[in-house]
Every structure is written in C-alpha cells, then in structure tokens.
Phi, psi and omega in degrees: 000315180293322176298311185294325183293314185294318182295315184289329174289332176291312178301317174304320181294321183289321178299316183297333181269001163118359175260121182222162159204167187302122173191162178300155176302134179294333174299319183290325178292324178294322176294319178295325175288324177291328179292320178299319179300317183300317179300323182288325175296316180288336182293337177293344186259350185279174186285332176250062189296307188295319176300311183295317184300314184299311178307305187296319186298309181299325174289328172288330177291322177298313183295327186290323177292326169299315183293315183293325177298318179291319182298315181304308184297319175292331178293308180300319178298313182295320182289333180272328191234024183306324184293348173280354179252175176269017173281144174281165179299327186281328180292315179297317179298318186294316179299316188289319180297318178300310178302310180300324183296316182291315177300330181288322188265348187300313181300323183290324178292321175293312180301321182296317179293322176300309180304316188280324182261308180285305183282346180053051176237147178290143184257125179309145184289331185297321183256012186274138181260116182263333177213140175279347186245329184240089183298338184274006179296137184241155173262132186242119173270092186267326180076017179277160179295126173078359184203059176299317180244134172237156182237140179155213180233150187269134184229128169257130182232133172238132178229159181263184194303319188278355178101001179282126180286114176270339186212139168212164185202114173268111182291131173255132183089218187301151175292134179256144173290152185294329179294342176271000186260343185291326184294316184297315179300320176287329171302312180290325181290320182296314179304318181277327188230354180066030185060008178303127177086345183272122182244324179222141183243137180224161183186177181272184185301337187289344181271352182277128174197163184298323182289324184288322182293329174286330176298315177291323184292317177290344179267353182078024186248138180288145179264114174245019182278141179296125189284152175281325182289126183295328174294326178296322175294314177304316184297316188289336184288351182283341184274129180298311185288334175293315178297321174292322176282334176283326174297316180295328179293325178298336179286356178292330179301317185290326184289330180280329176294320177300310183301311178287317176278337180263316193251317177272340188085144187227104002279158177298139193268339180295151175256141175077153187294330179290316181289329177289324174298324181292312177304323181290318179302315179294318184298322180287321178300313181287336171295317184286330181291319183295315175297312179297326176295334182267355182287146177307140178264142182275148178284139181293140178298133182288141184288139184286138187284139179297138185290000000 
C-alpha cells in the first residue's frame, strides 16, 4: 500500500504538469489498493483466514505489477522530457529520485510478503524491510496487550521533579535495553551539571540491573529505580522515599506523551536520524521553556529598611 500510494501520487503530479500516456486513472488504482488492504484486514478474522489472505495478496501483487509498470514508464518519460513541463530541473529530479527509491525496494517488499503469507516462512531479520521510507526503523518487543511488537526509533527521556527534561537520546541503530542507557545518561548529566542538586535517580523496572545499582552507589546517588524481583519490590515499598519517587516516576509517561504529541508531532515528519535528532532537540528546548514559564514565581524579598 505504501509503495502504491507513493508511486501513484508521483504519477498524479507528473500528469498534472503535462506529461501523460494512456492508463487507468491513478485515483482508481489507489482506491483498488485501499480496498484490498481493508479486505486483508478483515480476512484474518474469518474461518479460512490463511486461504483468504493468500487470495487477497495475489490480487495485490497483480495490481502492484500494473502500478509498477506505469510508474517505471512515467519515471523514464519524466527524465527524458521534463523540459516539456513547467517543473524545474530540481523538482523533476526529486520526483524521479523518490520514485526510484520505491521501485528499487519494491521487489524485496513483494518477495517478503510472499514468503510470509503464501510461503508461510519466517523472513530473516537481516534482509527484512520494515519501512520503505525510514531504513533506521527497528522492531521493539514490548509485550503489551494489543501491541506486543512496535516499530520506530528508541527515545530516552530523563526529567527532573518539576518536569524539565534534563537529558534525552534518540538511539540510532540497534535497540538497546533500558538498563544499558542509564550509564550514558548519568555520564552526560555529570558532564553538564556535575550531579549538582541530584539526590535520587528513579526509573521503571527496565533500568534495574546489578551494574546500575553499583553505579548509583559509587556515584553517591540514592537508588529509586523499581527492582525487577517481586520480593525486592515488596521490601522497598516499606521505604517512604521509594514510594514517593515511584509515584513521581509514573508522571514521566505523561511527559513523553506531551513531548511526542505536542512538540515533535506524532509521527515526526522529518526523515533520517540526523534530521529527527535535530527536531527532537528543538522540541525539548521548546518544551522546557514552556514548563519553566508555567512554574510558580517566587515573590521578591522586601528590601530591608535602613536603620
């Protein structure tokens, strides 16, 4: 569907600027692909789910071959005759590059769907395409109800009590365990502020490890991270400070939602890890200014009267 949408939208743009040849209306092909996608979604719920999914995928492959043929023809025509349009050379080159990127990945994407649905074989992670647009996309095994697997990029956010984000990291490459991210975050924090004012560090169970417990102890920071062992959780619940910081830690989920939905946008529109990291940096700055501006102001001290 993603490939069909990108290619057909490019064809619509090319036709709008004066280059045409005989083909079905691109909008009708896009509607047909959307209809097949909806059918595929409902096919998983029927009695003969596998059989119906295979039938729908074969229909999608036939439609995709037609779309690919027209896209290749329009790409070649645009490259040879772009001067006959009112497009600039840069615009024509960008449209051709966008179509070429999808056409290059399309055979692998089709083979991947064929292997998974029709061949009923697992696709190796090394050659798997997770996104046609974001090659850095990774798979996250979250194990949550309704979302056991998620796709995207890993973002670490560390905030202080009032909600100001002190540290963040957009992970590039492989997925890291949360426990492996704590040392780097504390290192960046120490470099910038020298732990000044930091007394206790808290986090969810993913950040708990023997190495991290030793790191916090050696750094002179109190450990407020939720333990993984159920027995240790019951024991630490007896501590008043632990209960307080864990209650405060729950608000970080809301902080991440605010950063994602209000400041970076969901999904983030930038492409590539460098551009996305830049957008996250600006979003964190804007977020912190917003938080600081909303903090209660202290009343100025009255000047002492001269004796």
